[in-house]
C-alpha positions in Angstrom: -0.3 0.2 -0.2 1.1 3.5 -0.6 1.8 6.2 2.2 -1.2 8.0 0.6 -3.4 5.0 1.1 -2.4 3.9 4.6 -2.9 7.6 5.7 -6.3 7.8 4.1 -7.3 4.4 6.0 -5.8 5.7 9.3 -7.4 9.1 9.0 -10.8 7.3 8.3 -10.6 5.0 11.4 -9.5 8.3 13.5 -12.5 10.1 12.4 -15.2 7.3 12.9 -13.6 6.2 16.4 -14.1 9.9 17.6 -17.3 10.0 16.4 -18.2 6.9 18.5 -16.9 8.4 21.5 -13.5 6.2 21.4 -10.4 8.3 22.9 -6.5 6.5 22.6 -4.8 5.9 25.4 -1.5 5.3 24.0 0.0 5.9 20.4 3.0 3.5 18.9 5.1 4.7 16.3 7.2 1.8 14.9 10.5 2.7 13.0 12.9 0.3 11.8 16.6 0.9 13.3 18.3 -0.9 10.5 17.7 1.6 8.0 20.6 2.9 7.1 19.4 6.7 7.3 16.7 8.7 7.3 15.0 9.5 4.1 13.1 12.7 3.1 9.6 10.9 3.5 10.5 10.1 7.3 11.0 13.9 7.8 7.5 14.3 6.0 6.2 11.6 8.3 7.1 12.7 11.4 5.7 16.5 11.0 2.3 14.7 9.9 2.5 12.6 12.8 3.3 15.3 15.1 0.7 17.4 14.1 -2.0 14.7 14.0 -1.3 14.1 17.6 -1.0 17.5 18.6 0.9 18.7 21.8 -1.7 17.4 24.2 -1.7 14.0 23.4 2.3 13.7 23.0 2.6 12.3 26.3 0.8 9.0 25.2 3.1 8.4 22.2 5.7 5.8 22.1 8.8 5.6 19.6 9.5 1.9 19.3 12.3 1.0 17.3 12.5 -2.6 16.0 14.9 -4.8 14.2 17.8 -4.4 16.7 18.6 -8.2 15.9 19.8 -7.7 12.3 21.8 -4.4 13.0 25.0 -3.9 14.9 24.4 -2.5 18.1 26.6 0.5 18.1 25.1 1.7 14.8 21.7 1.0 16.1 22.3 3.0 18.8 23.9 5.7 17.2 20.8 5.9 14.9 18.4 5.9 18.1 20.3 9.0 19.3 20.1 10.7 15.9 16.3 10.2 16.1 15.7 11.0 19.5 18.2 14.0 19.2 17.0 15.4 15.9 14.6 18.3 16.2 13.3 17.3 12.8 12.3 13.9 13.8 11.5 12.9 17.5 13.6 15.3 19.8 10.7 18.3 20.3 8.1 15.4 20.6 10.3 13.5 23.6 10.7 17.0 25.1 6.8 17.3 25.2 6.3 13.9 27.1 6.6 11.3 24.4 9.1 8.2 24.9 11.6 6.1 23.2 11.6 2.3 23.6 13.2 -0.7 22.0 11.1 -3.3 20.8 12.2 -7.1 20.8 11.3 -9.7 18.6 8.9 -11.5 21.1 5.5 -11.1 22.4 6.5 -9.9 25.8 8.6 -7.1 24.7 5.3 -5.4 22.6 3.1 -6.5 25.7 5.5 -4.6 28.1 5.3 -1.5 25.3 1.5 -1.5 25.4 1.4 -1.8 29.5 3.0 1.8 29.6 -0.6 2.9 28.6 -2.5 1.4 30.9 -2.6 4.4 33.3 -2.4 7.0 30.6 -5.5 9.3 30.3 -7.2 8.6 26.9 -7.1 11.6 24.5 -8.5 12.7 21.1 -5.8 13.7 18.7 -5.8 17.1 17.6 -6.4 15.9 13.8 -9.7 14.1 14.9 -10.8 17.2 17.2 -10.0 19.4 13.4 -12.2 16.8 11.3 -14.9 16.2 13.6 -15.7 19.4 15.9 -14.3 21.9 13.1 -15.8 19.8 10.4 -12.6 20.0 8.5 -11.6 17.8 5.8 -8.5 16.0 6.2 -6.6 17.9 3.7 -7.6 21.2 5.2 -6.4 19.9 8.7 -2.9 20.8 10.1 -1.8 17.4 9.8 -3.2 17.4 6.4 -1.6 20.2 5.2 2.0 19.1 6.1 1.9 15.9 3.6 2.9 16.1 0.2 -0.6 15.6 -1.0 -1.9 18.0 1.7 0.5 20.7 0.5 -0.4 20.2 -2.8 -4.0 20.3 -2.4 -3.7 23.2 0.1 -1.9 25.2 -2.4 -4.4 24.0 -4.6 -7.2 25.5 -2.5 -5.0 28.3 -1.6 -4.9 29.0 -5.1 -8.4 28.2 -5.8 -9.2 30.6 -2.7 -7.2 33.3 -4.3 -8.7 32.9 -7.8 -11.9 33.1 -6.5 -11.0 36.2 -4.2 -9.1 37.4 -7.1 -12.5 36.5 -9.4 -14.7 38.2 -6.8 -12.5 41.6 -6.8 -12.7 41.4 -10.4 -16.4 40.6 -10.6 -16.7 43.4 -7.7 -14.6 46.1 -10.0 -16.5 44.8 -12.9 -19.7 45.3 -11.1 -18.6 48.9 -10.0 -17.5 49.4 -13.8 -20.9 47.9 -15.1 -22.8 50.1 -12.6 -20.7 53.0 -13.3 -21.2 52.3 -17.2 -25.0 51.6 -16.5 -25.2 55.0 -14.3 -23.4 56.9 -17.3 -25.9 55.1 -20.0 -28.9 56.0 -17.8 -27.7 59.4 -17.6 -26.9 59.4 -21.2 -30.3 58.1 -21.6 -32.0 60.8 -19.6 -29.9 63.6 -21.5 -31.0 61.9 -24.8 -34.7 61.6 -23.7 -34.6 65.3 -22.2 -32.4 66.3 -25.5 -35.2 64.5 -27.5 -38.1 65.8 -25.7 -36.4 69.5 -26.1 -36.0 68.7 -29.7 -39.4 67.5 -30.3 -41.0 70.5 -28.2 -38.6 72.6 -30.2 -39.5 71.1 -33.7 -43.2 71.4 -32.4 -42.9 74.9 -31.5 -41.0 75.4 -34.9 -44.2 73.8 -36.9 -46.4 75.7 -34.9 -44.7 78.4 -35.8 -44.3 77.9 -39.5 -48.0 77.1 -39.3 -48.6 80.5 -38.1 -46.6 82.0 -40.3 -47.9 80.2 -43.2 -51.4 81.4 -42.0 -50.1 84.8 -41.7 -48.6 84.7 -45.2 -51.6 83.2 -46.5 -53.8 86.0 -45.2 -51.3 88.6 -46.4 -51.4 86.8 -49.9 -55.1 86.7 -49.5 -55.3 90.5 -48.6 -52.4 91.2 -51.3 -54.6 89.0 -53.9 -57.3 91.3 -53.1 -55.3 94.6 -53.3 -53.8 93.2 -56.8 -57.3 92.3 -58.2 -58.6 95.7 -56.7 -55.8 97.4 -58.3 -56.0 95.4 -61.7 -59.7 96.4 -61.5 -58.5 99.9 -60.8 -56.1 99.6 -63.7 -58.8 98.1 -66.1 -60.8 101.0 -65.1 -58.2 103.4 -66.1 -57.5 101.5 -69.0 -61.1 101.8 -69.9 -61.2 105.3 -69.0 -58.1 106.0 -71.3 -59.3 104.0 -74.1 -62.3 105.6 -73.8 -60.6 109.2 -73.8 -58.4 107.9 -76.5 -61.3 106.6 -78.5 -63.3 110.0 -77.9 -60.1 111.9 -79.0 -59.4 110.0 -82.0 -63.1 110.6 -83.3 -62.3 114.2 -82.4 -59.1 114.0 -84.3 -60.8 112.6 -87.2 -63.7 115.1 -86.9 -61.0 117.9 -86.6 -59.5 116.6 -89.5 -62.4 116.8 -91.5 -63.0 120.5 -90.2 -59.5 121.0 -91.1 -59.5 119.7 -94.5 -63.0 122.1 -95.1 -61.0 124.9 -93.8 -57.9 123.8 -95.9 -60.3 123.3 -98.8 -61.9 126.7 -97.9 -58.6 128.5 -97.6 -57.7 126.9 -100.7 -60.9 128.6 -102.2 -60.0 131.8 -100.6 -56.4 131.6 -101.9 -57.4 131.0 -105.1 -59.7 133.7 -105.0 -57.3 136.0 -103.5 -54.9 135.0 -106.1 -57.5 135.3 -108.6 -58.6 139.0 -107.1 -54.3 139.7 -107.3 -54.2 138.5 -110.8 -56.8 141.0 -111.6 -55.7 144.0 -109.4 -52.1 143.3 -111.1 -53.8 143.4 -114.2 -55.5 146.6 -113.6 -52.4 147.8 -112.2 -50.6 146.9 -115.1 -53.3 148.6 -117.6 -53.0 151.4 -115.6 -49.3 151.9 -116.0 -49.5 151.7 -119.3 -52.1 154.0 -120.0 -50.9 156.6 -117.4 -48.5 158.3 -119.6 -51.1 158.6 -122.1 -53.2 159.8 -119.7 -50.9 162.2 -118.4 -50.1 163.2 -121.8 -53.4 163.8 -122.7 -54.5 165.9 -119.9 -51.3 168.0 -120.1 -52.2 168.5 -123.5 -55.7 169.5 -122.7 -55.1 171.5 -120.1 
């Protein structure tokens, strides 16, 4: 089984037992002392184990080292000291009450380890309280967040939280912008409506003014047409009067021409008559002039 599967199985049992009212009088952590060195996974397991127990339950913890029979004693003791004195491993828990024992290969050795918990006060673990009382998922507990998977899940959840927070922030900003834009649009709509109403009112006023002007112009044109018709009638009457005067003058002129013609004829007759008389007179004068010397001689001779 993988560490993750073992952890899930253990966590499930811890949660169920706590809900059933079962508390732990002791916790045994078995470590193979024959392992040549402490691997990175051991440090991770220790962190998770420490956070699963919590400070209050460390007095009920026992670290039991096994397989002493297959390793050199000096080497095993050196490894035991490393485990017990390393702060990243057991040292901090030992200082808080945890014990370190050597587990033999027989049943009696195992029972001896268990007998250490006979008088211990049963306590709940920190991880149990978090999962049951605080209703957390294991990944959200202090222990769960200390595992690689837990760290990854925690980071993912933190990322999701940050993403959600960022999304909420962006949504809030977007909502503010939307509200701002909506308000601006509403203001523009209101202003547009006002302008439209003003334009409509102005247009209606202009139409009414135009109709008034047209009516006024129509009245003026009607009055002007009446005046023009009256002027036309007057001009027609004047024209008729002038025509009548012209006809009268023409007739008078013709009559005058006739009179002038008659007068001319009369004058011509007079001129002819005068010329005739003149010729007669001239003839008489000529005759007298011709006979005057005779008369003079006659009279001079007579007298």
